[in-house]
FINU-654780 format. One record per residue: residue number from 1; residue in three letters; x, y, z of N, C-alpha, C in turn. Coordinates in steps of 0.02 Angstrom, whole numbers, plus 50000, padded with zeros to 5 digits. Example, Ala and Ser with C-alpha at 12.3 -4.5 7.8 and 13.67 -1.06 7.14 Angstrom:
1/ALA/50660/49716/50390/50615/49775/50390/50660/49835/50390
2/SER/50642/49888/50354/50684/49947/50357/50645/50002/50394
% end
This chain:
1/UNK/47132/51389/49658/47174/51348/49616/47219/51392/49574
2/UNK/47196/51450/49555/47237/51494/49513/47300/51517/49549
3/UNK/47295/51532/49613/47354/51553/49651/47404/51496/49656
4/UNK/47380/51436/49670/47424/51378/49673/47459/51367/49606
5/UNK/47421/51375/49551/47451/51366/49486/47506/51418/49474
6/UNK/47493/51480/49493/47544/51533/49484/47608/51517/49523
7/UNK/47599/51494/49585/47657/51477/49627/47694/51417/49598
8/UNK/47658/51367/49575/47691/51310/49543/47728/51330/49480
9/UNK/47699/51376/49442/47732/51398/49382/47798/51433/49399
10/UNK/47798/51472/49452/47860/51505/49474/47913/51452/49491
11/UNK/47893/51400/49527/47940/51347/49545/47965/51312/49482
12/UNK/47919/51295/49437/47939/51262/49375/47985/51306/49333
13/UNK/47968/51369/49328/48008/51415/49288/48079/51422/49314
14/UNK/48087/51420/49380/48154/51429/49408/48193/51365/49416
15/UNK/48158/51307/49422/48194/51244/49435/48187/51192/49380
16/UNK/48137/51201/49337/48121/51151/49285/48106/51083/49316
17/UNK/48078/51083/49375/48061/51021/49411/48009/50982/49371
18/UNK/48023/50918/49357/47973/50877/49322/47910/50866/49364
19/UNK/47916/50869/49429/47858/50860/49472/47814/50923/49470
20/UNK/47845/50982/49469/47805/51043/49461/47772/51044/49393
21/UNK/47807/51020/49342/47778/51016/49275/47717/50971/49275
22/UNK/47722/50914/49309/47665/50867/49314/47607/50900/49351
23/UNK/47621/50936/49404/47568/50970/49441/47533/51021/49396
24/UNK/47571/51058/49357/47541/51107/49311/47498/51072/49258
25/UNK/47521/51014/49235/47482/50977/49185/47416/50954/49216
26/UNK/47419/50930/49278/47358/50907/49311/47310/50965/49324
27/UNK/47336/51021/49344/47292/51080/49353/47261/51100/49287
28/UNK/47299/51096/49233/47271/51110/49167/47214/51064/49150
29/UNK/47220/51000/49169/47166/50953/49157/47105/50970/49199
30/UNK/47115/50995/49259/47058/51016/49300/47024/51076/49269
31/UNK/47063/51123/49242/47033/51180/49207/46992/51156/49147
32/UNK/47016/51105/49113/46980/51078/49055/46913/51049/49078
33/UNK/46912/51014/49135/46850/50987/49162/46802/51045/49176
34/UNK/46827/51098/49207/46784/51155/49223/46755/51187/49160
35/UNK/46794/51190/49107/46770/51220/49044/46712/51179/49015
36/UNK/46716/51113/49021/46663/51070/48995/46599/51076/49035
37/UNK/46604/51082/49101/46544/51082/49144/46517/51151/49157
38/UNK/46548/51202/49130/46524/51270/49140/46452/51277/49116
39/UNK/46410/51308/49158/46341/51319/49140/46293/51264/49166
40/UNK/46320/51209/49190/46278/51156/49217/46257/51174/49289
41/UNK/46208/51139/49313/46186/51152/49382/46241/51133/49431
42/UNK/46239/51162/49491/46290/51146/49541/46295/51070/49555
43/UNK/46238/51036/49557/46238/50965/49569/46272/50927/49513
44/UNK/46257/50945/49450/46289/50913/49393/46364/50926/49391
45/UNK/46383/50987/49408/46455/51003/49409/46491/50962/49462
46/UNK/46460/50955/49520/46490/50917/49574/46500/50844/49554
47/UNK/46449/50814/49525/46453/50744/49502/46508/50737/49449
48/UNK/46510/50783/49402/46560/50779/49348/46630/50788/49376
49/UNK/46639/50835/49422/46706/50845/49453/46728/50782/49489
50/UNK/46684/50753/49528/46701/50693/49565/46720/50636/49518
51/UNK/46681/50626/49467/46693/50570/49421/46758/50580/49381
52/UNK/46767/50639/49355/46824/50651/49311/46889/50661/49348
53/UNK/46888/50690/49407/46951/50703/49442/46977/50641/49478
54/UNK/46936/50591/49487/46958/50530/49520/46981/50476/49471
55/UNK/46975/50489/49407/46996/50439/49358/47072/50431/49361
56/UNK/47094/50376/49335/47165/50362/49334/47196/50390/49271
57/UNK/47256/50414/49276/47293/50439/49219/47313/50379/49177
58/UNK/47310/50382/49110/47325/50324/49069/47397/50299/49075
59/UNK/47444/50343/49090/47514/50323/49095/47534/50314/49168
60/UNK/47513/50360/49210/47531/50359/49280/47472/50329/49320
61/UNK/47482/50272/49353/47426/50240/49388/47406/50275/49453
62/UNK/47443/50326/49473/47425/50363/49534/47359/50400/49521
63/UNK/47323/50417/49575/47262/50456/49565/47276/50521/49528
64/UNK/47225/50545/49494/47232/50606/49454/47258/50664/49496
65/UNK/47232/50672/49555/47255/50725/49600/47302/50696/49652
66/UNK/47351/50734/49671/47400/50711/49720/47371/50712/49791
67/UNK/47394/50666/49830/47380/50666/49902/47446/50679/49937
68/UNK/47444/50686/50002/47506/50700/50038/47555/50642/50036
69/UNK/47533/50583/50016/47577/50526/50013/47612/50519/49945
70/UNK/47595/50560/49897/47625/50554/49832/47688/50596/49827
71/UNK/47733/50579/49781/47795/50616/49773/47784/50689/49753
72/UNK/47725/50705/49728/47712/50773/49705/47726/50824/49760
73/UNK/47706/50808/49821/47717/50855/49875/47784/50845/49911
74/UNK/47821/50794/49892/47885/50781/49923/47941/50820/49890
75/UNK/47929/50849/49833/47980/50887/49797/48000/50947/49839
76/UNK/48065/50954/49856/48086/51010/49899/48066/51079/49872
77/UNK/48070/51089/49807/48052/51154/49779/47978/51169/49789
78/UNK/47937/51117/49789/47865/51129/49796/47845/51144/49868
79/UNK/47887/51126/49915/47872/51142/49985/47874/51217/49997
80/UNK/47907/51253/49952/47911/51326/49958/47847/51360/49938
81/UNK/47803/51324/49902/47741/51354/49879/47700/51374/49939
82/UNK/47679/51436/49939/47643/51465/49995/47576/51428/50006
83/UNK/47562/51412/50068/47498/51381/50084/47451/51434/50110
84/UNK/47388/51430/50088/47338/51478/50110/47283/51444/50146
% end
């Protein structure tokens, strides 16, 4: 996830794309989830990740994480992000 965040930051920094900005915000929220569950058992972390990452955003009704059908991946600048 860190590599994807770095690549998205490069895109955002050069284009100021609002979609790249949203992706960075969502990744930040995932990092916040990880900070809260740090130290828990693998099973507890898995349950917490599943529950918290699938919640709906209060403003944006789309799922918390993007799927290939969302505009997040349709942004031309984001298609340049290297896939691993």
